[in-house]
C-alpha positions, 0 to 999 in steps of 0.5 A: 164271360158266362151265361149268367153274366150276359142274361139276367134272371128273366132268362129261364134256364138251368143253374148249370147252364148259367155257369157255362162260358160263352164263346160268342152270339149268333142269330144266324145258324150258319155262323154258329160255332162251338160255345155260341148262344143261338138266338131263335126268333121270327124274321121277315122271311124265315123263322129261326126256330127252324134252324135250332137243330142245325145250330145245336149240331154246330156246337151251340151252347144254348138256344135263346127263345121266347118259347118254352123249352122242349123236353129234349132241349131243356138243358140247353134252353133259355126262355126269354121275354123278348128275343130281340131285346134280349139279344141287344142287351146280351151283345152290349155286355159281351162287347163291353158296352161300346155305346158307352165309349162313343157318342151315338146320335139316332135320327128318327122320323118319316122323312129326311133321316138319310140326308140328315144322317149323311150331313151330320156324319160329314160334319163330324168327319170335317171335324176330324173325328172317326165315325160310323154311319148306319142307314138305308143306303149303306153302313160306314164304319171308319173307312169301311163301306158296307151295303145296307140290307136293313135301314137299322141292322140287327142289334148284334151286328150293330154292336159288333160294328160299334166295338170295331169302331171303338177298337179303331179309335173312333168317337161318334156313330150316327143312325137312321132309326126306323120305326121297324127297328125301334118296334122290333128292339134292334137298338134296345138298351142303347144309350144315345147322346142325342136323338133327332126327330125330323117329322111324322107323316103317314107311312108304314101303316101296313105294319103299325096299323094306326098313326098313334102306333107309328108315332109311339114307335118313333117316340120310344127312341126319345124316351130311351128305347130301353136304355137311358133317355138321351141327353139331348133331344133335337126336335122339328118345331115345324111338325105338330107332333114335334111341338107336342113332344118339345113339351113332354120330353125329359131330355134337354131339348134344342128345336129347329125349324123353318118357321120363326120360334125355333132355336135353330132357324133359317133366315135369308133363304135363297133357293137355287138350281145350284143349291141352298143358301141361308143363314142359320141362327143358333144359340151359339151364333149364326152360320152361313150355309152354302149347300149344293143340296137341291130342294127347299125341303132340305133346309129342314134336313140341314137345320136338323144336322146343324142342331145335332152337331151343336149338341156334340159340341162341334164348332160353327166353322166345322159345321159350315165346312162339313155341310159344304163337303156333303155334295149329295146323298144318292137318290135324294133330289139327285139331279141327272145332268147329261146336258139336256135343257130341262131338269131330271131329278130322281128322289126317294119320295114314297109317301104322300107327304114326301111326294108333296114336298118333292113336287112343291120343291120343284114348283119353287125352282120353276117359279124362280127359273127364267124359262117357263116349263112343266112339272112331269112326275113319274111314280108308283106305289109298292105292292103289299104296302100301306094302301091308304097312302095310294089315293093320297099320292095320286091326288097330290101328284095330280094337283101339283103336276102338269103331267103324271105318269103312273108306273110300277114301283116294287109291286112284289106279288100284287097286281100292278094294275090294282095298285094303279087303280088305287092311285087313280082314285086320288087322281079322280078327285082333282083336275089332272092329266095322267098316263099309265105305263106299268113298265117303269123303264118305258115310263121314264122314257116316256116322260124324259122324251117329252122334256123340253125347255124349263121342264122338270121331270121328277122320278119318285119312289125308288131313289138309290135302290138298284133293284125292282121286286116283281113277283118273286123275282128281284131284277136290276133296276136303277132309275138314275141309270135308266134316265141317263140312258134315255137322255144319251139315246136322245143325243145328250151327254156322251152321245152328243159329243160323238154326234 
């Protein structure tokens, strides 16, 4: 395949370069081989333009960049309108459009993406299909499992994974489509069969600046994100933004929701410590749902996965079995059970809306419990991220919890005490009882050691994460393991058997 086959006329380069054959595509100069096109664009930490000489010394055929060609590299330079969008389109062409050989489902929204993707992938696997799944926790391609660095990888990596899946005989792939990835063009030009919108609430305003810009980044996927609009749009009717989009989306729509009026809706809901039970009414008939996932908020995620599966022509029995087979999603309302008489739950909730939903779910469980108890909530806020949500999270935690323990999340290079003081503004708006312990491990120890009877201890913010970013260091840290360790020190679990 030649340069002219991969790049349209918007790419400015010499006529001679257009006739050159391309060996491969790379955005990492360390992986460049002779005959590759190297894409230079700014990354989160480094700028690819710093490595142009390295790529050319390694034998790169050409450099693709948004910048004008420097005189010394004019013969090997392509100026493109948008580096990442161009990379996505070129990758799809180079690897023979794997998106046309697969049914792609993209899940976007503020909360619930990870759980919805895991549920849908479980349903597809239960239907006997070979699949791929891309998300915050990990990427799975067929039988391979890879640690996720970004929620949505760079387009070149995604396309390679999809091409591998096609070669293995796979048929379906499901994505968490983050607003960053959509804004940066990481899945630009991909043709999606189905797009799911879960909800929209305040998050990432440090990046998008306004809620309107944040919503527009999400909406981009429903409009096609540079490719054809999806055949189906599965939209949360309970969400005000979703209600608006149901009226303006060009794709065939299928609505879901907990409130009456949606096409896929939950009835006869039972919320138990052991999980969720309800009947999903759908256009193709009812489905009795028995899920081991806790938290009332997961009803919406279950409905989203059910609706998406229906657009993919999965039958009701396979949907039911796939949901039952999906036992838990790491760090999403994950119960830490060492035999203690109170609940300890770890969750990724790191926005004000997600924190409210988490604590309200805990309150629902407490109301249904025969043993009275308290809600103890541990959380912090990330450093150098949206400051506007910090007071809101403090107010919600203070209003809905019996005790709040403020601690560090990923402070990065921001002073943890400054972060906590932002949160305290919200706590001061309501009658609240709170303590401050900046050492996250000690904060978990403080809360868990106070747990008794019917208490619920919520450890919010990091979920599945196994590291903490403090200053310029990344240290090992897992809320789940810390909680388990404290419980065992208190005599539960393995230690209790020995004693």
